[in-house]
C-alpha positions as CSV (number, residue, x, y, z in Angstrom):
1,M,6.4,8.4,10.1
2,Q,6.5,5.5,12.4
3,I,3.5,3.1,11.8
4,Q,2.5,0.6,13.8
5,W,-1.2,-0.1,13.4
6,F,-1.6,-3.7,13.9
7,P,-5.6,-4.7,15.3
8,G,-6.1,-8.3,16.9
9,H,-8.0,-9.3,13.6
10,M,-4.7,-8.9,11.7
11,H,-2.6,-10.8,13.5
12,K,-5.5,-13.5,13.5
13,A,-6.0,-13.2,9.6
14,S,-1.9,-13.8,9.0
15,K,-2.1,-16.8,11.0
16,Q,-4.7,-18.1,8.6
17,I,-3.3,-17.1,5.5
18,Q,-0.2,-19.3,6.7
19,E,-2.3,-22.4,7.8
20,A,-4.5,-22.2,4.4
21,L,-1.3,-21.4,1.9
22,P,-0.1,-25.3,1.3
23,G,-3.8,-25.6,-0.1
24,V,-3.7,-22.7,-2.7
25,D,-2.3,-22.8,-6.3
26,I,-1.9,-19.0,-6.8
27,L,-1.9,-16.1,-4.4
28,I,-3.2,-12.9,-5.9
29,E,-1.7,-10.2,-4.2
30,V,-3.4,-6.5,-4.8
31,L,-1.3,-3.3,-4.3
32,D,-2.1,0.6,-4.6
33,A,-0.6,1.4,-7.8
34,R,0.4,5.0,-6.3
35,I,2.8,2.5,-3.8
36,P,3.4,-0.7,-5.1
37,F,6.3,-1.2,-2.7
38,S,5.0,0.9,0.2
39,S,1.6,-1.6,0.2
40,E,3.6,-4.6,-0.4
41,N,3.2,-6.6,3.1
42,P,6.7,-8.1,3.6
43,L,5.3,-10.9,5.9
44,L,3.5,-12.0,2.8
45,A,6.4,-12.4,1.0
46,E,8.0,-14.4,4.1
47,I,5.3,-16.9,3.7
48,R,4.7,-16.8,0.2
49,G,8.2,-19.1,-0.7
50,D,8.4,-19.9,-4.1
51,K,4.0,-19.8,-4.6
52,P,3.1,-18.6,-7.6
53,C,2.1,-15.2,-7.7
54,I,0.3,-12.6,-9.6
55,K,0.2,-9.1,-8.8
56,V,-2.2,-6.5,-9.2
57,L,-1.8,-3.2,-9.4
58,S,-5.0,-1.4,-8.5
59,K,-6.4,2.4,-9.2
60,T,-4.5,2.7,-11.6
61,D,-6.9,5.6,-13.1
62,L,-5.7,7.5,-9.8
63,A,-1.7,6.7,-10.4
64,D,1.0,8.0,-13.0
65,P,0.8,5.9,-15.8
66,E,4.2,6.5,-16.8
67,A,5.1,4.6,-13.2
68,T,2.5,2.1,-13.5
69,A,4.4,0.8,-16.5
70,L,7.9,0.8,-14.6
71,W,6.5,-0.5,-11.3
72,Q,5.2,-3.8,-13.6
73,A,8.4,-4.2,-15.5
74,Y,10.2,-4.2,-11.9
75,L,8.0,-6.4,-10.3
76,E,8.1,-8.9,-13.0
77,K,12.1,-9.0,-13.2
78,Q,13.1,-8.5,-9.8
79,Q,10.7,-11.0,-8.1
80,G,9.3,-13.4,-10.6
81,V,5.5,-12.7,-10.6
82,K,3.2,-11.8,-13.1
83,T,1.4,-8.2,-13.3
84,L,-1.6,-7.1,-13.9
85,A,-2.7,-3.3,-14.2
86,I,-6.4,-2.8,-13.2
87,R,-8.6,0.6,-13.0
88,T,-11.8,1.4,-10.7
89,D,-13.9,2.9,-13.6
90,Q,-12.8,-0.4,-16.3
91,P,-14.2,-3.2,-14.2
92,E,-13.9,-5.7,-17.3
93,K,-9.8,-5.4,-17.2
94,A,-10.6,-7.2,-14.3
95,L,-11.5,-10.1,-15.6
96,Q,-8.3,-11.2,-17.4
97,L,-7.2,-12.1,-14.1
98,M,-8.8,-15.4,-14.6
99,D,-7.4,-16.3,-17.9
100,L,-4.2,-15.5,-16.3
101,C,-4.6,-17.7,-13.7
102,R,-5.4,-20.4,-16.5
103,K,-2.8,-19.8,-18.1
104,M,-0.1,-20.5,-15.2
105,M,-2.4,-23.4,-14.2
106,P,-1.9,-25.3,-18.0
107,N,-2.1,-29.2,-16.2
108,K,-5.0,-27.9,-14.3
109,V,-6.8,-26.8,-17.0
110,K,-6.2,-29.9,-19.1
111,N,-7.4,-31.6,-16.0
112,E,-10.4,-30.1,-15.6
113,K,-9.0,-29.3,-12.4
114,T,-10.3,-26.5,-9.8
115,I,-7.8,-23.6,-9.5
116,H,-7.4,-22.4,-6.1
117,T,-6.7,-19.1,-5.6
118,M,-6.2,-16.8,-2.3
119,I,-6.5,-12.7,-2.5
120,V,-4.5,-10.9,-0.2
121,G,-3.1,-7.4,0.5
122,I,-3.2,-4.6,2.6
123,P,-6.1,-2.6,3.9
124,N,-8.0,-0.4,1.5
125,V,-6.2,-1.3,-2.0
126,G,-9.2,-2.4,-3.5
127,K,-9.4,-6.2,-2.6
128,S,-13.5,-6.0,-2.2
129,T,-13.7,-4.3,-5.8
130,L,-12.1,-6.9,-7.3
131,I,-13.6,-9.4,-5.9
132,N,-17.1,-8.0,-6.7
133,T,-15.7,-8.0,-10.1
134,L,-14.9,-11.1,-10.7
135,A,-18.1,-12.6,-9.1
136,G,-19.9,-10.4,-11.1
137,R,-22.0,-9.9,-7.6
138,I,-21.9,-8.2,-4.6
139,I,-20.0,-10.4,-2.0
140,A,-17.4,-8.7,-0.5
141,K,-18.2,-5.4,2.0
142,T,-16.2,-2.1,0.3
143,G,-15.5,1.2,1.8
144,N,-13.7,3.8,1.1
145,E,-11.4,2.9,4.6
146,P,-9.2,0.4,6.0
147,A,-10.1,-2.6,7.5
148,V,-13.7,-3.2,6.0
149,T,-13.2,-7.0,5.7
150,K,-12.3,-9.0,8.4
151,A,-12.7,-12.7,8.4
152,Q,-12.2,-15.1,5.1
153,Q,-14.1,-16.4,2.6
154,R,-14.2,-19.1,-0.3
155,I,-15.9,-18.0,-3.4
156,K,-16.4,-20.0,-6.4
157,L,-15.7,-18.4,-9.8
158,D,-16.8,-19.3,-13.3
159,D,-14.5,-21.8,-15.5
160,G,-12.8,-23.8,-12.4
161,I,-11.4,-21.1,-10.6
162,T,-12.5,-20.9,-6.6
163,L,-11.4,-17.2,-4.5
164,S,-10.0,-17.1,-1.1
165,D,-10.7,-13.5,0.3
166,T,-8.9,-12.1,3.2
167,P,-8.8,-9.3,5.8
168,G,-6.5,-6.6,4.7
169,V,-3.4,-7.2,6.8
170,M,-0.6,-4.8,7.8
171,W,2.7,-6.1,9.5
172,P,3.4,-4.8,12.8
173,N,6.1,-2.1,12.0
174,V,6.9,-0.4,9.3
175,E,10.5,0.2,9.2
176,N,10.7,3.0,6.5
177,K,9.5,6.3,7.6
178,N,8.9,7.0,3.6
179,S,6.4,3.9,3.9
180,G,4.7,5.2,6.5
181,Y,4.3,8.7,5.3
182,R,2.9,7.3,1.7
183,L,0.6,4.7,3.3
184,A,-1.1,6.9,5.5
185,A,-1.6,9.9,2.8
186,T,-3.1,7.1,0.2
187,G,-5.9,6.1,2.7
188,A,-3.8,2.4,3.6
189,I,-4.0,3.3,7.7
190,R,-7.3,4.6,9.8
191,D,-6.8,8.2,10.2
192,T,-6.8,7.8,13.5
193,A,-3.8,6.4,13.0
194,M,-2.2,9.4,11.8
195,D,-1.4,13.2,12.3
196,Y,-2.7,14.7,9.5
197,T,-0.4,17.6,9.4
198,D,2.7,15.4,9.5
199,V,1.1,13.6,6.6
200,A,0.8,16.7,4.6
201,F,4.1,18.2,4.8
202,Y,5.4,15.0,3.7
203,A,3.3,14.6,0.7
204,V,3.1,18.3,-0.1
205,D,7.1,18.4,-0.2
206,F,6.8,15.2,-2.6
207,M,4.3,17.0,-4.6
208,A,6.6,20.3,-4.8
209,K,9.8,17.7,-6.4
210,H,7.8,15.7,-8.5
211,Y,4.6,17.1,-9.5
212,P,4.7,21.2,-8.9
213,E,2.6,22.0,-11.7
214,R,-0.3,19.7,-10.4
215,L,0.1,22.7,-7.3
216,L,0.1,25.7,-9.5
217,E,-2.5,24.5,-11.1
218,R,-4.8,23.1,-8.5
219,Y,-4.0,26.0,-6.1
220,E,-3.8,29.0,-8.4
221,L,-0.7,29.8,-7.7
222,D,1.7,31.8,-9.4
223,S,5.0,30.2,-7.9
224,L,5.6,27.5,-5.4
225,P,6.5,28.5,-1.9
226,N,10.1,27.9,-0.4
227,S,8.8,25.4,2.3
228,E,6.2,22.9,3.7
229,L,4.9,25.4,6.2
230,E,4.5,28.1,3.3
231,M,3.0,25.8,1.0
232,L,0.1,24.7,3.1
233,E,-0.4,28.4,4.3
234,A,-1.0,29.5,0.9
235,I,-3.2,26.8,0.2
236,G,-5.3,27.1,3.6
237,Q,-5.5,30.9,2.2
238,K,-7.1,30.2,-0.6
239,R,-9.5,27.5,1.0
240,G,-10.4,30.0,3.6
241,C,-9.0,27.5,6.2
242,L,-8.3,30.8,8.7
243,R,-8.6,31.1,12.7
244,G,-9.3,34.2,14.4
245,G,-6.2,36.4,13.8
246,G,-6.1,35.5,10.1
247,Q,-4.3,32.3,11.1
248,V,-4.1,29.4,8.9
249,D,-6.1,26.0,10.2
250,L,-2.8,23.7,9.6
251,D,-4.9,20.9,10.7
252,R,-8.0,21.7,8.3
253,V,-6.3,22.7,5.4
254,S,-3.9,19.7,5.8
255,K,-7.2,17.7,5.9
256,I,-8.0,18.8,2.6
257,F,-4.8,18.6,0.9
258,I,-5.2,15.1,1.8
259,T,-8.5,14.2,0.7
260,E,-7.9,15.9,-2.5
261,L,-4.6,13.6,-2.8
262,R,-6.4,10.7,-2.1
263,A,-9.6,11.5,-4.7
264,G,-7.1,12.0,-7.6
265,T,-8.2,15.7,-7.5
266,L,-4.2,16.7,-7.8
267,G,-4.1,14.6,-10.8
268,L,-2.5,11.0,-11.8
269,L,0.2,10.5,-9.0
270,T,2.8,8.0,-7.8
271,L,4.4,8.9,-4.7
272,E,7.5,6.2,-5.2
273,T,9.5,5.1,-8.2
274,P,11.6,1.3,-8.1
275,E,15.2,3.5,-8.0
276,M,13.4,5.5,-4.8
277,T,12.5,2.4,-3.3
278,E,16.1,0.2,-3.5
279,A,17.8,3.4,-2.2
280,E,15.3,3.8,0.7
281,K,15.6,-0.6,1.5
282,V,19.3,0.0,1.5
283,N,19.2,3.0,4.4
284,V,16.4,0.6,6.7
285,E,18.9,-2.3,6.2
286,V,21.8,0.4,7.6
287,I,19.4,1.6,10.5
288,R,18.5,-2.3,11.3
289,A,22.5,-3.2,11.9
290,D,23.1,-0.1,14.0
291,K,20.1,-1.0,16.2
292,E,21.4,-4.4,16.1
293,A,25.3,-3.2,17.0
294,K,24.0,-1.1,19.6
295,K,21.8,-3.9,21.3
296,A,24.6,-6.2,21.0
297,A,26.8,-4.0,22.6
298,K,24.6,-3.2,25.7
299,K,24.2,-7.1,26.0
300,A,27.8,-6.9,26.2
301,A,28.0,-4.2,28.7
302,R,25.4,-6.2,31.0
303,R,27.2,-9.1,30.9
304,K,30.6,-7.3,31.5
305,A,29.4,-5.7,34.6
306,Y,27.4,-8.8,35.6
307,R,31.0,-10.8,35.8
308,K,33.2,-8.0,37.3
309,N,30.1,-7.9,40.4
310,R,30.4,-11.1,40.9
């Protein structure tokens, strides 16, 4: 699935983040624990450089706990960052973030200097909820949809820490089609920028391969249908999503399925593993190299034709 959702305010926010970064001690990137790789903005990785970073895996109350532990180990080893897993239903755990910041900046703590942090991440990963928890009051507007925060703000926290909040920022082109589907399935992009049926086909196929028992239990099925279409039609029959002639309304059942997946009604699940995404990264590089080779060949052909016609 090709995702190209990059509103103007996101472009502006990306520039502001880059400009403000030299004055930041620690970058805090919030990731959706269900899709740690797909919710990681590659533009932020480019501009961060060697800036100390904490990756916060949010919404772990919706994610597979074993997969979350795997992702924390992977990120800390492969990227050299610190990680913290938090739950939306246990806000007190988020307060550990401030302790982690102080441990990472012992000289500033010793000299009683302010630790400047910046919180970043793609839309709808839980940044605003985290900020309100850290501040102990409602500062950032929250919403169960992407792109709620539209401007930067600086918040003074307890114990000598300031936090710069930033809008959720996507990147111009999601090259990995699997990441596109996962972002859509978890609600990181506006629903108007996706096809519910297309996303539901991807998600129900993933569930059938990795969490089949959840589908059988939730939709009271004796066995799994043979295809994604048959699976959605079976769910549609159970949910009464029928049109004239008894045909299943695919759009309606797809919306129901994606809504239940996002809400955790289908159980704790993670839509990607480190091993899976490593293979996908290689595939993306192959596709990118092929595109570049074709582009170079076309350019060479145009030059040859130009010289020939001179």
